[in-house]
N, CA, C, O and the ligand as a Tripos MOL2 file, in Angstrom:
@<TRIPOS>MOLECULE
protein
  253   251    64     0     0
PROTEIN
NO_CHARGES

@<TRIPOS>ATOM
      1 N         154.0210   58.6420 -141.9980 N.3       1 MET1
      2 CA        152.6530   58.6880 -141.4450 C.3       1 MET1
      3 C         152.7030   59.0490 -139.9690 C.2       1 MET1
      4 O         153.3810   58.3690 -139.1990 O.2       1 MET1
      5 N         152.0230   60.0730 -139.5650 N.am      2 PRO2
      6 CA        151.9850   60.4030 -138.1350 C.3       2 PRO2
      7 C         151.1700   59.3880 -137.3700 C.2       2 PRO2
      8 O         150.2260   58.8160 -137.9150 O.2       2 PRO2
      9 N         151.5200   59.1510 -136.1040 N.am      3 PRO3
     10 CA        150.7910   58.1430 -135.3160 C.3       3 PRO3
     11 C         149.4580   58.6480 -134.7940 C.2       3 PRO3
     12 O         149.0560   58.3300 -133.6750 O.2       3 PRO3
     13 N         148.7940   59.4170 -135.5920 N.am      4 LEU4
     14 CA        147.4800   59.9240 -135.1850 C.3       4 LEU4
     15 C         146.4610   59.5890 -136.2560 C.2       4 LEU4
     16 O         146.7420   59.7270 -137.4460 O.2       4 LEU4
     17 N         145.3090   59.1590 -135.8540 N.am      5 PRO5
     18 CA        144.2720   58.9020 -136.8580 C.3       5 PRO5
     19 C         143.7860   60.2140 -137.4630 C.2       5 PRO5
     20 O         143.6530   61.2240 -136.7710 O.2       5 PRO5
     21 N         143.5350   60.1810 -138.7150 N.am      6 LYS6
     22 CA        143.1290   61.4030 -139.4070 C.3       6 LYS6
     23 C         141.7240   61.8310 -139.0160 C.2       6 LYS6
     24 O         141.4180   63.0150 -138.8730 O.2       6 LYS6
     25 N         140.8690   60.8010 -138.8450 N.am      7 LYS7
     26 CA        139.4900   61.1060 -138.4870 C.3       7 LYS7
     27 C         139.0870   60.3270 -137.2530 C.2       7 LYS7
     28 O         139.5680   59.2200 -137.0090 O.2       7 LYS7
     29 N         138.2010   60.9210 -136.4820 N.am      8 GLN8
     30 CA        137.6820   60.2290 -135.3030 C.3       8 GLN8
     31 C         136.7700   59.0850 -135.7380 C.2       8 GLN8
     32 O         135.9680   59.2130 -136.6630 O.2       8 GLN8
     33 N         136.9250   57.9530 -135.0300 N.am      9 LEU9
     34 CA        136.0920   56.7980 -135.3770 C.3       9 LEU9
     35 C         134.6430   57.0780 -135.0140 C.2       9 LEU9
     36 O         134.3440   57.6240 -133.9530 O.2       9 LEU9
     37 N         133.7770   56.7030 -135.8910 N.am     10 SER10
     38 CA        132.3550   56.8400 -135.5710 C.3      10 SER10
     39 C         131.9650   55.8070 -134.5190 C.2      10 SER10
     40 O         132.6420   54.7940 -134.3420 O.2      10 SER10
     41 N         130.8730   56.0790 -133.8330 N.am     11 LYS11
     42 CA        130.4210   55.1640 -132.7760 C.3      11 LYS11
     43 C         130.0910   53.7810 -133.3390 C.2      11 LYS11
     44 O         130.3560   52.7640 -132.6980 O.2      11 LYS11
     45 N         129.5240   53.7510 -134.5150 N.am     12 SER12
     46 CA        129.1820   52.4480 -135.0930 C.3      12 SER12
     47 C         130.4460   51.6740 -135.4520 C.2      12 SER12
     48 O         130.4750   50.4470 -135.3560 O.2      12 SER12
     49 N         131.5060   52.4000 -135.8710 N.am     13 LYS13
     50 CA        132.7740   51.7470 -136.1900 C.3      13 LYS13
     51 C         133.4090   51.1900 -134.9100 C.2      13 LYS13
     52 O         133.9280   50.0740 -134.9100 O.2      13 LYS13
     53 N         133.3700   51.9610 -133.8270 N.am     14 GLN14
     54 CA        133.9000   51.4790 -132.5490 C.3      14 GLN14
     55 C         133.1290   50.2610 -132.0750 C.2      14 GLN14
     56 O         133.7110   49.2830 -131.6050 O.2      14 GLN14
     57 N         131.8260   50.3330 -132.2030 N.am     15 ARG15
     58 CA        130.9900   49.2350 -131.7050 C.3      15 ARG15
     59 C         131.1580   47.9900 -132.5540 C.2      15 ARG15
     60 O         131.1380   46.8740 -132.0350 O.2      15 ARG15
     61 N         131.3220   48.1720 -133.8530 N.am     16 SER16
     62 CA        131.4820   46.9830 -134.6970 C.3      16 SER16
     63 C         132.8160   46.3000 -134.4160 C.2      16 SER16
     64 O         132.9230   45.0800 -134.5360 O.2      16 SER16
     65 N         133.8400   47.0820 -134.0400 N.am     17 ARG17
     66 CA        135.1010   46.4660 -133.6510 C.3      17 ARG17
     67 C         134.9630   45.7780 -132.2860 C.2      17 ARG17
     68 O         135.4870   44.6850 -132.0730 O.2      17 ARG17
     69 N         134.2570   46.4330 -131.3790 N.am     18 ALA18
     70 CA        134.0720   45.8790 -130.0360 C.3      18 ALA18
     71 C         133.2350   44.6100 -130.0490 C.2      18 ALA18
     72 O         133.2340   43.8610 -129.0720 O.2      18 ALA18
     73 N         132.5350   44.3620 -131.1260 N.am     19 ALA19
     74 CA        131.7090   43.1590 -131.2130 C.3      19 ALA19
     75 C         132.5600   41.8930 -131.1710 C.2      19 ALA19
     76 O         132.0550   40.8220 -130.8340 O.2      19 ALA19
     77 N         133.8570   42.0020 -131.5130 N.am     20 HIS20
     78 CA        134.7290   40.8270 -131.4920 C.3      20 HIS20
     79 C         135.2270   40.5120 -130.0920 C.2      20 HIS20
     80 O         135.7280   39.4140 -129.8510 O.2      20 HIS20
     81 N         135.0980   41.4570 -129.1630 N.am     21 TYR21
     82 CA        135.5750   41.2500 -127.8050 C.3      21 TYR21
     83 C         134.4210   40.7930 -126.9270 C.2      21 TYR21
     84 O         134.0630   41.4610 -125.9570 O.2      21 TYR21
     85 N         133.8630   39.6890 -127.2620 N.am     22 ARG22
     86 CA        132.7380   39.1630 -126.5120 C.3      22 ARG22
     87 C         133.2390   38.3380 -125.3360 C.2      22 ARG22
     88 O         134.3060   37.7290 -125.4020 O.2      22 ARG22
     89 N         132.4590   38.3240 -124.2590 N.am     23 PHE23
     90 CA        132.8270   37.5200 -123.1020 C.3      23 PHE23
     91 C         132.6260   36.0440 -123.4150 C.2      23 PHE23
     92 O         131.5840   35.6310 -123.9240 O.2      23 PHE23
     93 N         133.6740   35.2450 -123.0900 N.am     24 LYS24
     94 CA        133.6210   33.8080 -123.3610 C.3      24 LYS24
     95 C         133.3480   33.0760 -122.0540 C.2      24 LYS24
     96 O         133.9920   33.3750 -121.0490 O.2      24 LYS24
     97 N         132.4380   32.1500 -122.0310 N.am     25 PRO25
     98 CA        132.2080   31.3880 -120.8070 C.3      25 PRO25
     99 C         133.3810   30.4540 -120.5080 C.2      25 PRO25
    100 O         134.1020   30.0390 -121.4160 O.2      25 PRO25
    101 N         133.5620   30.1350 -119.2440 N.am     26 ILE26
    102 CA        134.6540   29.2710 -118.8130 C.3      26 ILE26
    103 C         134.4270   27.8690 -119.3720 C.2      26 ILE26
    104 O         133.3400   27.3080 -119.2390 O.2      26 ILE26
    105 N         135.4610   27.3080 -119.9980 N.am     27 ALA27
    106 CA        135.3580   25.9620 -120.5700 C.3      27 ALA27
    107 C         135.3920   24.9220 -119.4420 C.2      27 ALA27
    108 O         136.3020   24.9210 -118.6130 O.2      27 ALA27
    109 N         134.4050   24.0550 -119.4270 N.am     28 VAL28
    110 CA        134.3540   22.9820 -118.4360 C.3      28 VAL28
    111 C         134.2490   21.6680 -119.1840 C.2      28 VAL28
    112 O         133.3760   21.4960 -120.0350 O.2      28 VAL28
    113 N         135.1500   20.7310 -118.8640 N.am     29 SER29
    114 CA        135.1010   19.4220 -119.4900 C.3      29 SER29
    115 C         134.7920   18.3690 -118.4340 C.2      29 SER29
    116 O         134.8900   18.6170 -117.2320 O.2      29 SER29
    117 N         134.4160   17.1900 -118.9150 N.am     30 GLU30
    118 CA        134.0150   16.1270 -117.9970 C.3      30 GLU30
    119 C         135.1870   15.1800 -117.7480 C.2      30 GLU30
    120 O         135.9280   14.8380 -118.6700 O.2      30 GLU30
    121 N         135.3430   14.7640 -116.5040 N.am     31 CYS31
    122 CA        136.4020   13.8090 -116.1610 C.3      31 CYS31
    123 C         136.0380   12.4330 -116.7190 C.2      31 CYS31
    124 O         134.9230   11.9620 -116.4930 O.2      31 CYS31
    125 N         136.9590   11.7690 -117.4480 N.am     32 PRO32
    126 CA        136.6360   10.4350 -117.9850 C.3      32 PRO32
    127 C         136.5640    9.3670 -116.9030 C.2      32 PRO32
    128 O         136.0020    8.2980 -117.1380 O.2      32 PRO32
    129 N         137.1220    9.6310 -115.7180 N.am     33 GLN33
    130 CA        137.1200    8.6220 -114.6530 C.3      33 GLN33
    131 C         135.8360    8.6800 -113.8320 C.2      33 GLN33
    132 O         135.1240    7.6840 -113.7090 O.2      33 GLN33
    133 N         135.5410    9.8630 -113.2670 N.am     34 CYS34
    134 CA        134.3980    9.9610 -112.3590 C.3      34 CYS34
    135 C         133.2720   10.8060 -112.9410 C.2      34 CYS34
    136 O         132.2480   10.9940 -112.2850 O.2      34 CYS34
    137 N         133.4400   11.3250 -114.1740 N.am     35 HIS35
    138 CA        132.4060   12.0800 -114.8870 C.3      35 HIS35
    139 C         131.9340   13.3030 -114.1050 C.2      35 HIS35
    140 O         130.7640   13.6830 -114.1630 O.2      35 HIS35
    141 N         132.8460   13.8990 -113.3870 N.am     36 SER36
    142 CA        132.5070   15.1370 -112.7120 C.3      36 SER36
    143 C         133.0950   16.2970 -113.5040 C.2      36 SER36
    144 O         134.0980   16.1150 -114.1930 O.2      36 SER36
    145 N         132.5040   17.4770 -113.4260 N.am     37 PRO37
    146 CA        133.0510   18.6060 -114.1880 C.3      37 PRO37
    147 C         134.4010   19.0370 -113.6460 C.2      37 PRO37
    148 O         134.6060   19.1500 -112.4380 O.2      37 PRO37
    149 N         135.3120   19.2730 -114.5740 N.am     38 ARG38
    150 CA        136.6400   19.7600 -114.1890 C.3      38 ARG38
    151 C         137.1480   20.6760 -115.2940 C.2      38 ARG38
    152 O         136.6170   20.6780 -116.4050 O.2      38 ARG38
    153 N         138.1890   21.4600 -114.9800 N.am     39 LEU39
    154 CA        138.7730   22.3480 -115.9700 C.3      39 LEU39
    155 C         139.6730   21.5400 -116.8960 C.2      39 LEU39
    156 O         140.3460   20.6140 -116.4430 O.2      39 LEU39
    157 N         139.6990   21.8770 -118.1970 N.am     40 PRO40
    158 CA        140.5390   21.1250 -119.1220 C.3      40 PRO40
    159 C         142.0220   21.3230 -118.8370 C.2      40 PRO40
    160 O         142.4320   22.3810 -118.3600 O.2      40 PRO40
    161 N         142.8150   20.3130 -119.1260 N.am     41 HIS41
    162 CA        144.2710   20.2790 -118.9460 C.3      41 HIS41
    163 C         144.6610   20.4260 -117.4730 C.2      41 HIS41
    164 O         145.7340   20.9370 -117.1520 O.2      41 HIS41
    165 N         143.7860   19.9780 -116.5970 N.am     42 GLN42
    166 CA        144.0930   20.0370 -115.1710 C.3      42 GLN42
    167 C         143.6550   18.7410 -114.5090 C.2      42 GLN42
    168 O         142.7410   18.0540 -114.9640 O.2      42 GLN42
    169 N         144.3470   18.4330 -113.4080 N.am     43 VAL43
    170 CA        144.0460   17.2090 -112.6710 C.3      43 VAL43
    171 C         142.6420   17.3330 -112.0670 C.2      43 VAL43
    172 O         142.2640   18.3840 -111.5500 O.2      43 VAL43
    173 N         141.8840   16.2460 -112.1430 N.am     44 CYS44
    174 CA        140.5380   16.2360 -111.5940 C.3      44 CYS44
    175 C         140.6070   16.3700 -110.0670 C.2      44 CYS44
    176 O         141.3140   15.6010 -109.4150 O.2      44 CYS44
    177 N         139.8900   17.3270 -109.4970 N.am     45 PRO45
    178 CA        139.9280   17.4680 -108.0370 C.3      45 PRO45
    179 C         139.1550   16.3700 -107.3140 C.2      45 PRO45
    180 O         139.3580   16.1670 -106.1170 O.2      45 PRO45
    181 N         138.2720   15.6570 -108.0170 N.am     46 GLU46
    182 CA        137.4400   14.6380 -107.3650 C.3      46 GLU46
    183 C         138.2070   13.3300 -107.1840 C.2      46 GLU46
    184 O         138.2640   12.7850 -106.0820 O.2      46 GLU46
    185 N         138.8030   12.8240 -108.2860 N.am     47 CYS47
    186 CA        139.4640   11.5200 -108.2000 C.3      47 CYS47
    187 C         140.9810   11.6280 -108.3670 C.2      47 CYS47
    188 O         141.6870   10.6340 -108.1960 O.2      47 CYS47
    189 N         141.4940   12.8170 -108.6990 N.am     48 GLY48
    190 CA        142.9360   13.0030 -108.7860 C.3      48 GLY48
    191 C         143.5850   12.2820 -109.9470 C.2      48 GLY48
    192 O         144.7330   11.8520 -109.8350 O.2      48 GLY48
    193 N         142.8790   12.1380 -111.0650 N.am     49 SER49
    194 CA        143.4480   11.4610 -112.2190 C.3      49 SER49
    195 C         143.6080   12.4520 -113.3580 C.2      49 SER49
    196 O         142.8610   13.4230 -113.4790 O.2      49 SER49
    197 N         144.6170   12.1730 -114.1990 N.am     50 TYR50
    198 CA        144.8140   12.9990 -115.3870 C.3      50 TYR50
    199 C         145.4800   12.1560 -116.4640 C.2      50 TYR50
    200 O         146.4410   11.4370 -116.1910 O.2      50 TYR50
    201 N         144.9720   12.2430 -117.6750 N.am     51 GLY51
    202 CA        145.5530   11.5170 -118.7910 C.3      51 GLY51
    203 C         145.3820   10.0130 -118.6730 C.2      51 GLY51
    204 O         146.2030    9.2570 -119.1920 O.2      51 GLY51
    205 N         144.3220    9.5650 -117.9950 N.am     52 GLY52
    206 CA        144.0360    8.1390 -117.8860 C.3      52 GLY52
    207 C         144.8580    7.4390 -116.8260 C.2      52 GLY52
    208 O         144.8810    6.2100 -116.7800 O.2      52 GLY52
    209 N         145.5320    8.1920 -115.9760 N.am     53 ARG53
    210 CA        146.2790    7.5500 -114.9010 C.3      53 ARG53
    211 C         146.1360    8.3640 -113.6150 C.2      53 ARG53
    212 O         145.7940    9.5460 -113.6380 O.2      53 ARG53
    213 N         146.4130    7.6810 -112.4730 N.am     54 GLN54
    214 CA        146.2770    8.3090 -111.1640 C.3      54 GLN54
    215 C         147.4900    9.1960 -110.9100 C.2      54 GLN54
    216 O         148.6270    8.7250 -110.9540 O.2      54 GLN54
    217 N         147.2580   10.4540 -110.6500 N.am     55 VAL55
    218 CA        148.3530   11.3970 -110.4170 C.3      55 VAL55
    219 C         148.4470   11.7160 -108.9340 C.2      55 VAL55
    220 O         149.5310   11.6940 -108.3510 O.2      55 VAL55
    221 N         147.3080   12.0110 -108.3330 N.am     56 LEU56
    222 CA        147.2690   12.3130 -106.9040 C.3      56 LEU56
    223 C         146.7500   11.0860 -106.1570 C.2      56 LEU56
    224 O         146.0200   10.2800 -106.7340 O.2      56 LEU56
    225 N         147.1120   10.9330 -104.8870 N.am     57 PRO57
    226 CA        146.5520    9.8310 -104.1030 C.3      57 PRO57
    227 C         145.0400    9.9700 -103.9690 C.2      57 PRO57
    228 O         144.5090   11.0640 -103.7790 O.2      57 PRO57
    229 N         144.3640    8.8290 -104.0730 N.am     58 LYS58
    230 CA        142.9060    8.8380 -104.0620 C.3      58 LYS58
    231 C         142.3680    9.3290 -102.7090 C.2      58 LYS58
    232 O         142.8540    8.9160 -101.6560 O.2      58 LYS58
    233 N         141.3720   10.2020 -102.7490 N.am     59 PRO59
    234 CA        140.7500   10.6230 -101.4790 C.3      59 PRO59
    235 C         139.9940    9.4790 -100.8160 C.2      59 PRO59
    236 O         139.1340    8.8460 -101.4290 O.2      59 PRO59
    237 N         140.3290    9.2260  -99.5580 N.am     60 GLU60
    238 CA        139.7620    8.0760  -98.8580 C.3      60 GLU60
    239 C         138.3280    8.3280  -98.4090 C.2      60 GLU60
    240 O         137.4800    7.4380  -98.4740 O.2      60 GLU60
    241 N         138.0650    9.5620  -97.9480 N.am     61 GLU61
    242 CA        136.7370    9.8570  -97.3860 C.3      61 GLU61
    243 C         135.6670    9.8110  -98.4960 C.2      61 GLU61
    244 O         135.8400   10.3650  -99.5810 O.2      61 GLU61
    245 N         134.5810    9.1400  -98.1800 N.am     62 LYS62
    246 CA        133.4460    9.0440  -99.1170 C.3      62 LYS62
    247 C         132.1850    9.5410  -98.4130 C.2      62 LYS62
    248 O         131.9240    9.1860  -97.2640 O.2      62 LYS62
    249 N         131.4180   10.3530  -99.1060 N.am     63 THR63
    250 CA        130.1960   10.9160  -98.5060 C.3      63 THR63
    251 C         128.9780   10.1340  -98.9530 C.2      63 THR63
    252 O         127.8580   10.4540  -98.5550 O.2      63 THR63
    253 ZN        137.6200   12.5860 -111.8140 Zn       64 ZN64
@<TRIPOS>BOND
     1     1     2 1
     2     2     3 1
     3     3     4 2
     4     3     5 am
     5     5     6 1
     6     6     7 1
     7     7     8 2
     8     7     9 am
     9     9    10 1
    10    10    11 1
    11    11    12 2
    12    11    13 am
    13    13    14 1
    14    14    15 1
    15    15    16 2
    16    15    17 am
    17    17    18 1
    18    18    19 1
    19    19    20 2
    20    19    21 am
    21    21    22 1
    22    22    23 1
    23    23    24 2
    24    23    25 am
    25    25    26 1
    26    26    27 1
    27    27    28 2
    28    27    29 am
    29    29    30 1
    30    30    31 1
    31    31    32 2
    32    31    33 am
    33    33    34 1
    34    34    35 1
    35    35    36 2
    36    35    37 am
    37    37    38 1
    38    38    39 1
    39    39    40 2
    40    39    41 am
    41    41    42 1
    42    42    43 1
    43    43    44 2
    44    43    45 am
    45    45    46 1
    46    46    47 1
    47    47    48 2
    48    47    49 am
    49    49    50 1
    50    50    51 1
    51    51    52 2
    52    51    53 am
    53    53    54 1
    54    54    55 1
    55    55    56 2
    56    55    57 am
    57    57    58 1
    58    58    59 1
    59    59    60 2
    60    59    61 am
    61    61    62 1
    62    62    63 1
    63    63    64 2
    64    63    65 am
    65    65    66 1
    66    66    67 1
    67    67    68 2
    68    67    69 am
    69    69    70 1
    70    70    71 1
    71    71    72 2
    72    71    73 am
    73    73    74 1
    74    74    75 1
    75    75    76 2
    76    75    77 am
    77    77    78 1
    78    78    79 1
    79    79    80 2
    80    79    81 am
    81    81    82 1
    82    82    83 1
    83    83    84 2
    84    83    85 am
    85    85    86 1
    86    86    87 1
    87    87    88 2
    88    87    89 am
    89    89    90 1
    90    90    91 1
    91    91    92 2
    92    91    93 am
    93    93    94 1
    94    94    95 1
    95    95    96 2
    96    95    97 am
    97    97    98 1
    98    98    99 1
    99    99   100 2
   100    99   101 am
   101   101   102 1
   102   102   103 1
   103   103   104 2
   104   103   105 am
   105   105   106 1
   106   106   107 1
   107   107   108 2
   108   107   109 am
   109   109   110 1
   110   110   111 1
   111   111   112 2
   112   111   113 am
   113   113   114 1
   114   114   115 1
   115   115   116 2
   116   115   117 am
   117   117   118 1
   118   118   119 1
   119   119   120 2
   120   119   121 am
   121   121   122 1
   122   122   123 1
   123   123   124 2
   124   123   125 am
   125   125   126 1
   126   126   127 1
   127   127   128 2
   128   127   129 am
   129   129   130 1
   130   130   131 1
   131   131   132 2
   132   131   133 am
   133   133   134 1
   134   134   135 1
   135   135   136 2
   136   135   137 am
   137   137   138 1
   138   138   139 1
   139   139   140 2
   140   139   141 am
   141   141   142 1
   142   142   143 1
   143   143   144 2
   144   143   145 am
   145   145   146 1
   146   146   147 1
   147   147   148 2
   148   147   149 am
   149   149   150 1
   150   150   151 1
   151   151   152 2
   152   151   153 am
   153   153   154 1
   154   154   155 1
   155   155   156 2
   156   155   157 am
   157   157   158 1
   158   158   159 1
   159   159   160 2
   160   159   161 am
   161   161   162 1
   162   162   163 1
   163   163   164 2
   164   163   165 am
   165   165   166 1
   166   166   167 1
   167   167   168 2
   168   167   169 am
   169   169   170 1
   170   170   171 1
   171   171   172 2
   172   171   173 am
   173   173   174 1
   174   174   175 1
   175   175   176 2
   176   175   177 am
   177   177   178 1
   178   178   179 1
   179   179   180 2
   180   179   181 am
   181   181   182 1
   182   182   183 1
   183   183   184 2
   184   183   185 am
   185   185   186 1
   186   186   187 1
   187   187   188 2
   188   187   189 am
   189   189   190 1
   190   190   191 1
   191   191   192 2
   192   191   193 am
   193   193   194 1
   194   194   195 1
   195   195   196 2
   196   195   197 am
   197   197   198 1
   198   198   199 1
   199   199   200 2
   200   199   201 am
   201   201   202 1
   202   202   203 1
   203   203   204 2
   204   203   205 am
   205   205   206 1
   206   206   207 1
   207   207   208 2
   208   207   209 am
   209   209   210 1
   210   210   211 1
   211   211   212 2
   212   211   213 am
   213   213   214 1
   214   214   215 1
   215   215   216 2
   216   215   217 am
   217   217   218 1
   218   218   219 1
   219   219   220 2
   220   219   221 am
   221   221   222 1
   222   222   223 1
   223   223   224 2
   224   223   225 am
   225   225   226 1
   226   226   227 1
   227   227   228 2
   228   227   229 am
   229   229   230 1
   230   230   231 1
   231   231   232 2
   232   231   233 am
   233   233   234 1
   234   234   235 1
   235   235   236 2
   236   235   237 am
   237   237   238 1
   238   238   239 1
   239   239   240 2
   240   239   241 am
   241   241   242 1
   242   242   243 1
   243   243   244 2
   244   243   245 am
   245   245   246 1
   246   246   247 1
   247   247   248 2
   248   247   249 am
   249   249   250 1
   250   250   251 1
   251   251   252 2
@<TRIPOS>SUBSTRUCTURE
     1 MET1         2 RESIDUE 1 A MET
     2 PRO2         6 RESIDUE 1 A PRO
     3 PRO3        10 RESIDUE 1 A PRO
     4 LEU4        14 RESIDUE 1 A LEU
     5 PRO5        18 RESIDUE 1 A PRO
     6 LYS6        22 RESIDUE 1 A LYS
     7 LYS7        26 RESIDUE 1 A LYS
     8 GLN8        30 RESIDUE 1 A GLN
     9 LEU9        34 RESIDUE 1 A LEU
    10 SER10       38 RESIDUE 1 A SER
    11 LYS11       42 RESIDUE 1 A LYS
    12 SER12       46 RESIDUE 1 A SER
    13 LYS13       50 RESIDUE 1 A LYS
    14 GLN14       54 RESIDUE 1 A GLN
    15 ARG15       58 RESIDUE 1 A ARG
    16 SER16       62 RESIDUE 1 A SER
    17 ARG17       66 RESIDUE 1 A ARG
    18 ALA18       70 RESIDUE 1 A ALA
    19 ALA19       74 RESIDUE 1 A ALA
    20 HIS20       78 RESIDUE 1 A HIS
    21 TYR21       82 RESIDUE 1 A TYR
    22 ARG22       86 RESIDUE 1 A ARG
    23 PHE23       90 RESIDUE 1 A PHE
    24 LYS24       94 RESIDUE 1 A LYS
    25 PRO25       98 RESIDUE 1 A PRO
    26 ILE26      102 RESIDUE 1 A ILE
    27 ALA27      106 RESIDUE 1 A ALA
    28 VAL28      110 RESIDUE 1 A VAL
    29 SER29      114 RESIDUE 1 A SER
    30 GLU30      118 RESIDUE 1 A GLU
    31 CYS31      122 RESIDUE 1 A CYS
    32 PRO32      126 RESIDUE 1 A PRO
    33 GLN33      130 RESIDUE 1 A GLN
    34 CYS34      134 RESIDUE 1 A CYS
    35 HIS35      138 RESIDUE 1 A HIS
    36 SER36      142 RESIDUE 1 A SER
    37 PRO37      146 RESIDUE 1 A PRO
    38 ARG38      150 RESIDUE 1 A ARG
    39 LEU39      154 RESIDUE 1 A LEU
    40 PRO40      158 RESIDUE 1 A PRO
    41 HIS41      162 RESIDUE 1 A HIS
    42 GLN42      166 RESIDUE 1 A GLN
    43 VAL43      170 RESIDUE 1 A VAL
    44 CYS44      174 RESIDUE 1 A CYS
    45 PRO45      178 RESIDUE 1 A PRO
    46 GLU46      182 RESIDUE 1 A GLU
    47 CYS47      186 RESIDUE 1 A CYS
    48 GLY48      190 RESIDUE 1 A GLY
    49 SER49      194 RESIDUE 1 A SER
    50 TYR50      198 RESIDUE 1 A TYR
    51 GLY51      202 RESIDUE 1 A GLY
    52 GLY52      206 RESIDUE 1 A GLY
    53 ARG53      210 RESIDUE 1 A ARG
    54 GLN54      214 RESIDUE 1 A GLN
    55 VAL55      218 RESIDUE 1 A VAL
    56 LEU56      222 RESIDUE 1 A LEU
    57 PRO57      226 RESIDUE 1 A PRO
    58 LYS58      230 RESIDUE 1 A LYS
    59 PRO59      234 RESIDUE 1 A PRO
    60 GLU60      238 RESIDUE 1 A GLU
    61 GLU61      242 RESIDUE 1 A GLU
    62 LYS62      246 RESIDUE 1 A LYS
    63 THR63      250 RESIDUE 1 A THR
    64 ZN64       253 GROUP 0 **** ****
């Protein structure tokens, strides 16, 4: 088989394939400690906790 398509894809065929490449919104999860939005599988930037324990030193300044 030659590495060339025998027929040119129709526009509807191209578009129906492109329908699977939809833009996905960024996943945001809630921190169980301070309930602030954070990225999943990452240390919370607000309280510095991950996996139910303190990973980073707690930020002292409070607003
Ligand atoms: Zn937090």
